[in-house]
N, CA, C, O and CB atoms as a CASP TS submission, in Angstrom:
PFRMAT TS
TARGET T0000
AUTHOR 0000-0000-0000
METHOD Language model
MODEL 1
PARENT N/A
ATOM      1  N   MET     1      10.358  23.588 -20.556  1.00  0.00           N
ATOM      2  CA  MET     1      10.735  22.135 -21.265  1.00  0.00           C
ATOM      3  C   MET     1      10.793  21.241 -20.160  1.00  0.00           C
ATOM      4  O   MET     1      10.852  21.692 -19.016  1.00  0.00           O
ATOM      5  CB  MET     1      12.224  22.061 -22.118  1.00  0.00           C
ATOM      6  N   GLY     2      10.780  19.793 -20.429  1.00  0.00           N
ATOM      7  CA  GLY     2      10.924  18.767 -19.444  1.00  0.00           C
ATOM      8  C   GLY     2       9.784  18.211 -18.948  1.00  0.00           C
ATOM      9  O   GLY     2       9.755  17.159 -18.310  1.00  0.00           O
ATOM     10  N   ARG     3       8.679  19.008 -19.269  1.00  0.00           N
ATOM     11  CA  ARG     3       7.315  18.521 -18.694  1.00  0.00           C
ATOM     12  C   ARG     3       6.516  17.591 -19.535  1.00  0.00           C
ATOM     13  O   ARG     3       5.458  17.076 -19.173  1.00  0.00           O
ATOM     14  CB  ARG     3       6.423  19.683 -18.424  1.00  0.00           C
ATOM     15  N   GLY     4       7.069  17.423 -20.626  1.00  0.00           N
ATOM     16  CA  GLY     4       6.459  16.419 -21.555  1.00  0.00           C
ATOM     17  C   GLY     4       6.538  14.649 -21.071  1.00  0.00           C
ATOM     18  O   GLY     4       5.538  13.932 -21.098  1.00  0.00           O
ATOM     19  N   ARG     5       7.461  14.321 -20.785  1.00  0.00           N
ATOM     20  CA  ARG     5       7.452  13.296 -20.181  1.00  0.00           C
ATOM     21  C   ARG     5       6.627  12.667 -18.837  1.00  0.00           C
ATOM     22  O   ARG     5       6.184  11.542 -18.607  1.00  0.00           O
ATOM     23  CB  ARG     5       8.473  13.338 -20.076  1.00  0.00           C
ATOM     24  N   ALA     6       6.630  13.704 -18.201  1.00  0.00           N
ATOM     25  CA  ALA     6       5.965  13.712 -16.748  1.00  0.00           C
ATOM     26  C   ALA     6       4.472  13.686 -17.136  1.00  0.00           C
ATOM     27  O   ALA     6       3.807  12.734 -16.727  1.00  0.00           O
ATOM     28  CB  ALA     6       6.374  15.146 -15.730  1.00  0.00           C
ATOM     29  N   LYS     7       3.932  14.558 -17.821  1.00  0.00           N
ATOM     30  CA  LYS     7       2.752  14.707 -18.505  1.00  0.00           C
ATOM     31  C   LYS     7       2.121  13.575 -19.065  1.00  0.00           C
ATOM     32  O   LYS     7       0.929  13.323 -18.890  1.00  0.00           O
ATOM     33  CB  LYS     7       2.924  15.537 -19.425  1.00  0.00           C
ATOM     34  N   ALA     8       2.956  12.836 -19.784  1.00  0.00           N
ATOM     35  CA  ALA     8       2.654  11.622 -20.610  1.00  0.00           C
ATOM     36  C   ALA     8       2.375  10.562 -19.571  1.00  0.00           C
ATOM     37  O   ALA     8       1.408   9.804 -19.644  1.00  0.00           O
ATOM     38  CB  ALA     8       3.880  11.187 -21.630  1.00  0.00           C
ATOM     39  N   LYS     9       3.167  10.550 -18.712  1.00  0.00           N
ATOM     40  CA  LYS     9       3.119   9.279 -17.713  1.00  0.00           C
ATOM     41  C   LYS     9       1.872   9.546 -17.016  1.00  0.00           C
ATOM     42  O   LYS     9       1.061   8.623 -16.935  1.00  0.00           O
ATOM     43  CB  LYS     9       4.436   9.119 -16.592  1.00  0.00           C
ATOM     44  N   GLN    10       1.598  10.694 -16.492  1.00  0.00           N
ATOM     45  CA  GLN    10       0.531  11.018 -15.776  1.00  0.00           C
ATOM     46  C   GLN    10      -1.010  10.639 -16.610  1.00  0.00           C
ATOM     47  O   GLN    10      -1.971  10.095 -16.066  1.00  0.00           O
ATOM     48  CB  GLN    10       0.759  12.568 -15.444  1.00  0.00           C
ATOM     49  N   THR    11      -0.940  11.085 -18.056  1.00  0.00           N
ATOM     50  CA  THR    11      -1.912  10.731 -18.753  1.00  0.00           C
ATOM     51  C   THR    11      -1.977   9.253 -19.004  1.00  0.00           C
ATOM     52  O   THR    11      -3.101   8.855 -19.309  1.00  0.00           O
ATOM     53  CB  THR    11      -1.881  11.446 -19.837  1.00  0.00           C
ATOM     54  N   LYS    12      -1.012   8.334 -18.945  1.00  0.00           N
ATOM     55  CA  LYS    12      -1.310   6.963 -19.137  1.00  0.00           C
ATOM     56  C   LYS    12      -1.739   6.487 -17.836  1.00  0.00           C
ATOM     57  O   LYS    12      -2.609   5.618 -17.782  1.00  0.00           O
ATOM     58  CB  LYS    12      -0.156   6.169 -19.688  1.00  0.00           C
ATOM     59  N   VAL    13      -1.172   7.010 -16.686  1.00  0.00           N
ATOM     60  CA  VAL    13      -1.905   6.579 -15.353  1.00  0.00           C
ATOM     61  C   VAL    13      -3.405   6.811 -15.253  1.00  0.00           C
ATOM     62  O   VAL    13      -4.151   5.937 -14.812  1.00  0.00           O
ATOM     63  CB  VAL    13      -1.305   7.331 -14.174  1.00  0.00           C
ATOM     64  N   ALA    14      -3.765   7.797 -15.596  1.00  0.00           N
ATOM     65  CA  ALA    14      -5.191   8.365 -15.612  1.00  0.00           C
ATOM     66  C   ALA    14      -6.014   7.313 -16.526  1.00  0.00           C
ATOM     67  O   ALA    14      -6.916   6.606 -16.077  1.00  0.00           O
ATOM     68  CB  ALA    14      -5.243  10.007 -16.273  1.00  0.00           C
ATOM     69  N   ARG    15      -5.613   7.309 -17.762  1.00  0.00           N
ATOM     70  CA  ARG    15      -6.235   6.409 -18.560  1.00  0.00           C
ATOM     71  C   ARG    15      -6.553   4.892 -17.927  1.00  0.00           C
ATOM     72  O   ARG    15      -7.646   4.331 -17.843  1.00  0.00           O
ATOM     73  CB  ARG    15      -5.378   6.341 -19.739  1.00  0.00           C
ATOM     74  N   ASP    16      -5.195   4.400 -17.499  1.00  0.00           N
ATOM     75  CA  ASP    16      -5.211   2.951 -16.786  1.00  0.00           C
ATOM     76  C   ASP    16      -6.433   2.940 -15.599  1.00  0.00           C
ATOM     77  O   ASP    16      -7.271   2.056 -15.420  1.00  0.00           O
ATOM     78  CB  ASP    16      -3.561   2.631 -15.991  1.00  0.00           C
ATOM     79  N   LEU    17      -6.291   3.969 -14.992  1.00  0.00           N
ATOM     80  CA  LEU    17      -7.178   4.046 -13.759  1.00  0.00           C
ATOM     81  C   LEU    17      -8.886   4.020 -14.194  1.00  0.00           C
ATOM     82  O   LEU    17      -9.784   3.508 -13.526  1.00  0.00           O
ATOM     83  CB  LEU    17      -6.758   5.555 -12.914  1.00  0.00           C
ATOM     84  N   LYS    18      -9.016   4.714 -15.482  1.00  0.00           N
ATOM     85  CA  LYS    18     -10.149   5.135 -15.893  1.00  0.00           C
ATOM     86  C   LYS    18     -10.945   3.855 -16.594  1.00  0.00           C
ATOM     87  O   LYS    18     -12.094   3.484 -16.353  1.00  0.00           O
ATOM     88  CB  LYS    18      -9.884   6.337 -16.788  1.00  0.00           C
ATOM     89  N   TYR    19     -10.031   3.316 -17.495  1.00  0.00           N
ATOM     90  CA  TYR    19     -10.609   2.012 -18.088  1.00  0.00           C
ATOM     91  C   TYR    19     -10.320   0.561 -17.443  1.00  0.00           C
ATOM     92  O   TYR    19     -10.857  -0.438 -17.922  1.00  0.00           O
ATOM     93  CB  TYR    19     -10.102   1.939 -19.482  1.00  0.00           C
ATOM     94  N   ARG    20      -9.624   0.500 -16.560  1.00  0.00           N
ATOM     95  CA  ARG    20      -9.273  -0.733 -16.000  1.00  0.00           C
ATOM     96  C   ARG    20     -10.676  -1.239 -15.200  1.00  0.00           C
ATOM     97  O   ARG    20     -11.459  -0.408 -14.743  1.00  0.00           O
ATOM     98  CB  ARG    20      -7.906  -0.538 -15.003  1.00  0.00           C
ATOM     99  N   THR    21     -10.841  -2.288 -15.115  1.00  0.00           N
ATOM    100  CA  THR    21     -12.082  -2.959 -14.348  1.00  0.00           C
ATOM    101  C   THR    21     -11.608  -3.189 -12.964  1.00  0.00           C
ATOM    102  O   THR    21     -10.507  -3.702 -12.762  1.00  0.00           O
ATOM    103  CB  THR    21     -12.605  -4.429 -15.013  1.00  0.00           C
ATOM    104  N   HIS    22     -12.389  -2.831 -12.016  1.00  0.00           N
ATOM    105  CA  HIS    22     -11.824  -3.033 -10.586  1.00  0.00           C
ATOM    106  C   HIS    22     -12.402  -4.010  -9.798  1.00  0.00           C
ATOM    107  O   HIS    22     -13.627  -4.120  -9.848  1.00  0.00           O
ATOM    108  CB  HIS    22     -11.914  -1.878  -9.811  1.00  0.00           C
ATOM    109  N   GLU    23     -11.780  -4.724  -9.098  1.00  0.00           N
ATOM    110  CA  GLU    23     -12.505  -5.938  -8.333  1.00  0.00           C
ATOM    111  C   GLU    23     -12.409  -5.221  -6.735  1.00  0.00           C
ATOM    112  O   GLU    23     -11.419  -5.298  -6.008  1.00  0.00           O
ATOM    113  CB  GLU    23     -11.518  -7.734  -8.528  1.00  0.00           C
ATOM    114  N   THR    24     -13.446  -4.652  -6.466  1.00  0.00           N
ATOM    115  CA  THR    24     -13.592  -4.123  -5.166  1.00  0.00           C
ATOM    116  C   THR    24     -14.120  -5.064  -4.185  1.00  0.00           C
ATOM    117  O   THR    24     -15.117  -5.722  -4.481  1.00  0.00           O
ATOM    118  CB  THR    24     -14.405  -2.996  -5.202  1.00  0.00           C
ATOM    119  N   ASP    25     -13.476  -5.219  -2.883  1.00  0.00           N
ATOM    120  CA  ASP    25     -13.990  -5.833  -1.737  1.00  0.00           C
ATOM    121  C   ASP    25     -14.645  -4.967  -1.009  1.00  0.00           C
ATOM    122  O   ASP    25     -14.045  -4.215  -0.241  1.00  0.00           O
ATOM    123  CB  ASP    25     -13.088  -6.430  -0.986  1.00  0.00           C
ATOM    124  N   PHE    26     -16.004  -4.951  -1.152  1.00  0.00           N
ATOM    125  CA  PHE    26     -16.736  -3.791  -0.279  1.00  0.00           C
ATOM    126  C   PHE    26     -16.853  -4.066   1.300  1.00  0.00           C
ATOM    127  O   PHE    26     -17.038  -3.267   2.217  1.00  0.00           O
ATOM    128  CB  PHE    26     -18.296  -3.597  -0.834  1.00  0.00           C
ATOM    129  N   GLY    27     -16.670  -5.579   1.316  1.00  0.00           N
ATOM    130  CA  GLY    27     -16.778  -5.784   2.889  1.00  0.00           C
ATOM    131  C   GLY    27     -15.353  -5.475   3.639  1.00  0.00           C
ATOM    132  O   GLY    27     -15.315  -5.138   4.822  1.00  0.00           O
ATOM    133  N   ALA    28     -14.182  -5.626   2.821  1.00  0.00           N
ATOM    134  CA  ALA    28     -13.078  -4.980   3.524  1.00  0.00           C
ATOM    135  C   ALA    28     -13.011  -3.541   3.463  1.00  0.00           C
ATOM    136  O   ALA    28     -12.362  -3.017   4.369  1.00  0.00           O
ATOM    137  CB  ALA    28     -11.876  -5.458   3.056  1.00  0.00           C
ATOM    138  N   LEU    29     -13.534  -2.783   2.602  1.00  0.00           N
ATOM    139  CA  LEU    29     -13.639  -1.506   2.701  1.00  0.00           C
ATOM    140  C   LEU    29     -14.475  -1.103   3.794  1.00  0.00           C
ATOM    141  O   LEU    29     -14.015  -0.267   4.573  1.00  0.00           O
ATOM    142  CB  LEU    29     -14.038  -1.017   1.570  1.00  0.00           C
ATOM    143  N   ALA    30     -15.666  -1.574   3.987  1.00  0.00           N
ATOM    144  CA  ALA    30     -16.603  -1.096   5.168  1.00  0.00           C
ATOM    145  C   ALA    30     -15.852  -1.478   6.460  1.00  0.00           C
ATOM    146  O   ALA    30     -15.910  -0.694   7.407  1.00  0.00           O
ATOM    147  CB  ALA    30     -18.165  -1.840   5.142  1.00  0.00           C
ATOM    148  N   ASN    31     -15.237  -2.483   6.556  1.00  0.00           N
ATOM    149  CA  ASN    31     -14.351  -2.831   7.824  1.00  0.00           C
ATOM    150  C   ASN    31     -13.418  -1.622   7.968  1.00  0.00           C
ATOM    151  O   ASN    31     -13.525  -0.967   9.005  1.00  0.00           O
ATOM    152  CB  ASN    31     -13.430  -4.297   7.654  1.00  0.00           C
ATOM    153  N   GLU    32     -12.589  -1.279   7.124  1.00  0.00           N
ATOM    154  CA  GLU    32     -11.567  -0.335   7.104  1.00  0.00           C
ATOM    155  C   GLU    32     -12.234   1.110   7.584  1.00  0.00           C
ATOM    156  O   GLU    32     -11.749   1.933   8.360  1.00  0.00           O
ATOM    157  CB  GLU    32     -10.908  -0.301   5.606  1.00  0.00           C
ATOM    158  N   LEU    33     -13.398   1.151   6.933  1.00  0.00           N
ATOM    159  CA  LEU    33     -13.953   2.767   7.293  1.00  0.00           C
ATOM    160  C   LEU    33     -14.461   2.754   8.597  1.00  0.00           C
ATOM    161  O   LEU    33     -14.358   3.775   9.278  1.00  0.00           O
ATOM    162  CB  LEU    33     -15.225   3.377   6.310  1.00  0.00           C
ATOM    163  N   HIS    34     -15.062   1.619   9.102  1.00  0.00           N
ATOM    164  CA  HIS    34     -15.619   1.503  10.221  1.00  0.00           C
ATOM    165  C   HIS    34     -14.660   1.352  11.553  1.00  0.00           C
ATOM    166  O   HIS    34     -15.059   1.556  12.700  1.00  0.00           O
ATOM    167  CB  HIS    34     -16.462   0.459  10.023  1.00  0.00           C
ATOM    168  N   GLY    35     -13.298   0.950  11.186  1.00  0.00           N
ATOM    169  CA  GLY    35     -12.210   0.788  12.312  1.00  0.00           C
ATOM    170  C   GLY    35     -12.273  -0.382  12.700  1.00  0.00           C
ATOM    171  O   GLY    35     -11.699  -0.497  13.783  1.00  0.00           O
ATOM    172  N   GLU    36     -12.819  -1.576  12.227  1.00  0.00           N
ATOM    173  CA  GLU    36     -12.896  -2.697  12.542  1.00  0.00           C
ATOM    174  C   GLU    36     -11.644  -3.618  12.149  1.00  0.00           C
ATOM    175  O   GLU    36     -11.269  -3.640  10.977  1.00  0.00           O
ATOM    176  CB  GLU    36     -14.042  -3.047  12.076  1.00  0.00           C
ATOM    177  N   GLU    37     -11.077  -4.288  13.017  1.00  0.00           N
ATOM    178  CA  GLU    37      -9.684  -4.635  12.664  1.00  0.00           C
ATOM    179  C   GLU    37      -9.494  -6.361  12.145  1.00  0.00           C
ATOM    180  O   GLU    37      -9.992  -7.287  12.786  1.00  0.00           O
ATOM    181  CB  GLU    37      -8.745  -4.280  14.108  1.00  0.00           C
ATOM    182  N   ASN    38      -8.994  -6.477  11.361  1.00  0.00           N
ATOM    183  CA  ASN    38      -8.742  -7.894  10.615  1.00  0.00           C
ATOM    184  C   ASN    38      -7.252  -8.402  11.085  1.00  0.00           C
ATOM    185  O   ASN    38      -6.196  -7.992  10.604  1.00  0.00           O
ATOM    186  CB  ASN    38      -8.795  -7.707   8.781  1.00  0.00           C
ATOM    187  N   ASN    39      -7.373  -9.266  12.005  1.00  0.00           N
ATOM    188  CA  ASN    39      -6.141  -9.884  12.665  1.00  0.00           C
ATOM    189  C   ASN    39      -5.152 -10.473  11.594  1.00  0.00           C
ATOM    190  O   ASN    39      -3.968 -10.613  11.899  1.00  0.00           O
ATOM    191  CB  ASN    39      -6.588 -11.065  13.685  1.00  0.00           C
ATOM    192  N   ASP    40      -5.678 -10.872  10.167  1.00  0.00           N
ATOM    193  CA  ASP    40      -4.849 -11.388   9.438  1.00  0.00           C
ATOM    194  C   ASP    40      -3.675 -10.741   8.766  1.00  0.00           C
ATOM    195  O   ASP    40      -2.618 -11.271   8.426  1.00  0.00           O
ATOM    196  CB  ASP    40      -5.490 -11.855   8.721  1.00  0.00           C
ATOM    197  N   THR    41      -4.108  -9.340   8.625  1.00  0.00           N
ATOM    198  CA  THR    41      -3.243  -8.238   8.087  1.00  0.00           C
ATOM    199  C   THR    41      -2.268  -7.774   9.090  1.00  0.00           C
ATOM    200  O   THR    41      -1.181  -7.329   8.720  1.00  0.00           O
ATOM    201  CB  THR    41      -4.069  -7.052   7.632  1.00  0.00           C
ATOM    202  N   ASP    42      -2.614  -7.855  10.446  1.00  0.00           N
ATOM    203  CA  ASP    42      -1.731  -7.213  11.355  1.00  0.00           C
ATOM    204  C   ASP    42      -0.883  -8.101  11.955  1.00  0.00           C
ATOM    205  O   ASP    42      -0.237  -7.753  12.944  1.00  0.00           O
ATOM    206  CB  ASP    42      -2.384  -6.508  12.321  1.00  0.00           C
ATOM    207  N   GLN    43      -0.787  -9.313  11.446  1.00  0.00           N
ATOM    208  CA  GLN    43       0.365 -10.161  11.873  1.00  0.00           C
ATOM    209  C   GLN    43       1.600  -9.942  11.026  1.00  0.00           C
ATOM    210  O   GLN    43       1.509  -9.685   9.825  1.00  0.00           O
ATOM    211  CB  GLN    43      -0.014 -11.637  11.817  1.00  0.00           C
ATOM    212  N   VAL    44       2.754 -10.045  11.660  1.00  0.00           N
ATOM    213  CA  VAL    44       4.126  -9.850  11.265  1.00  0.00           C
ATOM    214  C   VAL    44       4.750 -11.311  11.367  1.00  0.00           C
ATOM    215  O   VAL    44       4.728 -11.968  12.408  1.00  0.00           O
ATOM    216  CB  VAL    44       4.894  -8.723  12.224  1.00  0.00           C
ATOM    217  N   ASP    45       5.325 -11.759  10.137  1.00  0.00           N
ATOM    218  CA  ASP    45       6.236 -12.891   9.979  1.00  0.00           C
ATOM    219  C   ASP    45       7.553 -12.680  10.963  1.00  0.00           C
ATOM    220  O   ASP    45       8.364 -11.785  10.722  1.00  0.00           O
ATOM    221  CB  ASP    45       6.671 -13.005   8.376  1.00  0.00           C
ATOM    222  N   PRO    46       7.695 -13.539  12.042  1.00  0.00           N
ATOM    223  CA  PRO    46       8.686 -13.478  12.692  1.00  0.00           C
ATOM    224  C   PRO    46      10.202 -13.670  11.887  1.00  0.00           C
ATOM    225  O   PRO    46      11.211 -13.164  12.377  1.00  0.00           O
ATOM    226  CB  PRO    46       8.384 -14.378  13.661  1.00  0.00           C
ATOM    227  N   GLU    47      10.249 -14.351  10.771  1.00  0.00           N
ATOM    228  CA  GLU    47      11.363 -14.379   9.870  1.00  0.00           C
ATOM    229  C   GLU    47      11.861 -13.062   9.275  1.00  0.00           C
ATOM    230  O   GLU    47      13.047 -12.761   9.137  1.00  0.00           O
ATOM    231  CB  GLU    47      11.025 -15.233   8.817  1.00  0.00           C
ATOM    232  N   VAL    48      10.627 -12.187   8.883  1.00  0.00           N
ATOM    233  CA  VAL    48      10.875 -10.814   8.370  1.00  0.00           C
ATOM    234  C   VAL    48      11.387  -9.927   9.413  1.00  0.00           C
ATOM    235  O   VAL    48      12.330  -9.200   9.101  1.00  0.00           O
ATOM    236  CB  VAL    48       9.639 -10.209   7.797  1.00  0.00           C
ATOM    237  N   LEU    49      10.950  -9.872  10.524  1.00  0.00           N
ATOM    238  CA  LEU    49      11.450  -9.287  11.582  1.00  0.00           C
ATOM    239  C   LEU    49      12.968  -9.493  11.862  1.00  0.00           C
ATOM    240  O   LEU    49      13.761  -8.551  11.875  1.00  0.00           O
ATOM    241  CB  LEU    49      10.691  -9.699  12.609  1.00  0.00           C
ATOM    242  N   ASP    50      13.318 -10.784  12.084  1.00  0.00           N
ATOM    243  CA  ASP    50      14.624 -11.347  12.278  1.00  0.00           C
ATOM    244  C   ASP    50      15.362 -10.758  10.948  1.00  0.00           C
ATOM    245  O   ASP    50      16.468 -10.291  11.220  1.00  0.00           O
ATOM    246  CB  ASP    50      14.596 -13.081  12.417  1.00  0.00           C
ATOM    247  N   LYS    51      15.031 -10.681   9.679  1.00  0.00           N
ATOM    248  CA  LYS    51      15.639 -10.317   8.591  1.00  0.00           C
ATOM    249  C   LYS    51      16.146  -8.738   8.784  1.00  0.00           C
ATOM    250  O   LYS    51      17.313  -8.466   8.501  1.00  0.00           O
ATOM    251  CB  LYS    51      14.667 -10.574   7.417  1.00  0.00           C
ATOM    252  N   TRP    52      15.414  -7.903   9.180  1.00  0.00           N
ATOM    253  CA  TRP    52      15.357  -6.578   9.084  1.00  0.00           C
ATOM    254  C   TRP    52      15.915  -5.954  10.558  1.00  0.00           C
ATOM    255  O   TRP    52      16.262  -4.785  10.729  1.00  0.00           O
ATOM    256  CB  TRP    52      13.850  -6.180   8.684  1.00  0.00           C
ATOM    257  N   SER    53      15.915  -6.974  11.525  1.00  0.00           N
ATOM    258  CA  SER    53      16.390  -6.501  12.982  1.00  0.00           C
ATOM    259  C   SER    53      17.876  -6.016  12.963  1.00  0.00           C
ATOM    260  O   SER    53      18.262  -5.289  13.878  1.00  0.00           O
ATOM    261  CB  SER    53      16.274  -7.760  14.094  1.00  0.00           C
ATOM    262  N   ASP    54      18.688  -6.371  12.003  1.00  0.00           N
ATOM    263  CA  ASP    54      20.024  -5.835  11.985  1.00  0.00           C
ATOM    264  C   ASP    54      20.058  -4.365  11.510  1.00  0.00           C
ATOM    265  O   ASP    54      21.045  -3.657  11.712  1.00  0.00           O
ATOM    266  CB  ASP    54      20.898  -6.695  11.097  1.00  0.00           C
ATOM    267  N   TYR    55      18.918  -3.914  10.855  1.00  0.00           N
ATOM    268  CA  TYR    55      19.137  -2.474  10.324  1.00  0.00           C
ATOM    269  C   TYR    55      18.522  -1.515  11.326  1.00  0.00           C
ATOM    270  O   TYR    55      18.642  -0.326  11.028  1.00  0.00           O
ATOM    271  CB  TYR    55      18.457  -2.236   8.842  1.00  0.00           C
ATOM    272  N   VAL    56      17.817  -1.826  12.581  1.00  0.00           N
ATOM    273  CA  VAL    56      17.221  -0.960  13.355  1.00  0.00           C
ATOM    274  C   VAL    56      18.195  -0.715  14.462  1.00  0.00           C
ATOM    275  O   VAL    56      18.802  -1.654  14.979  1.00  0.00           O
ATOM    276  CB  VAL    56      15.908  -1.425  13.774  1.00  0.00           C
ATOM    277  N   GLU    57      18.368   0.603  14.860  1.00  0.00           N
ATOM    278  CA  GLU    57      19.141   0.983  16.029  1.00  0.00           C
ATOM    279  C   GLU    57      18.331   0.551  17.238  1.00  0.00           C
ATOM    280  O   GLU    57      17.108   0.688  17.220  1.00  0.00           O
ATOM    281  CB  GLU    57      19.455   2.528  16.055  1.00  0.00           C
ATOM    282  N   PRO    58      19.046  -0.038  18.438  1.00  0.00           N
ATOM    283  CA  PRO    58      18.240  -0.139  19.574  1.00  0.00           C
ATOM    284  C   PRO    58      17.614   0.938  20.232  1.00  0.00           C
ATOM    285  O   PRO    58      18.218   2.010  20.230  1.00  0.00           O
ATOM    286  CB  PRO    58      18.872  -0.672  20.406  1.00  0.00           C
ATOM    287  N   ARG    59      16.510   0.863  20.799  1.00  0.00           N
ATOM    288  CA  ARG    59      15.903   2.143  21.536  1.00  0.00           C
ATOM    289  C   ARG    59      16.593   2.461  22.593  1.00  0.00           C
ATOM    290  O   ARG    59      17.080   1.557  23.271  1.00  0.00           O
ATOM    291  CB  ARG    59      14.534   2.028  22.011  1.00  0.00           C
ATOM    292  N   ARG    60      16.780   3.848  22.954  1.00  0.00           N
ATOM    293  CA  ARG    60      17.382   4.148  24.293  1.00  0.00           C
ATOM    294  C   ARG    60      16.334   4.901  24.808  1.00  0.00           C
ATOM    295  O   ARG    60      15.808   5.880  24.280  1.00  0.00           O
ATOM    296  CB  ARG    60      18.788   4.909  24.329  1.00  0.00           C
ATOM    297  N   ASP    61      15.983   4.223  26.196  1.00  0.00           N
ATOM    298  CA  ASP    61      14.725   4.900  26.818  1.00  0.00           C
ATOM    299  C   ASP    61      15.501   5.709  28.048  1.00  0.00           C
ATOM    300  O   ASP    61      14.857   6.408  28.830  1.00  0.00           O
ATOM    301  CB  ASP    61      13.400   3.663  27.406  1.00  0.00           C
TER
END
């Protein structure tokens, strides 16, 4: 017992993946597979770092 809800959710997700139209960026996929870096996605906003810096423990070397 109890598997019905999980199975129903898996079925729903599978149908969504099967019938949804996908807009694939093949150029970005090729760059990722070939290991080419995209500097736009590697940049981290300094405000985000300041926001979360209080939660990080300082490194002890």
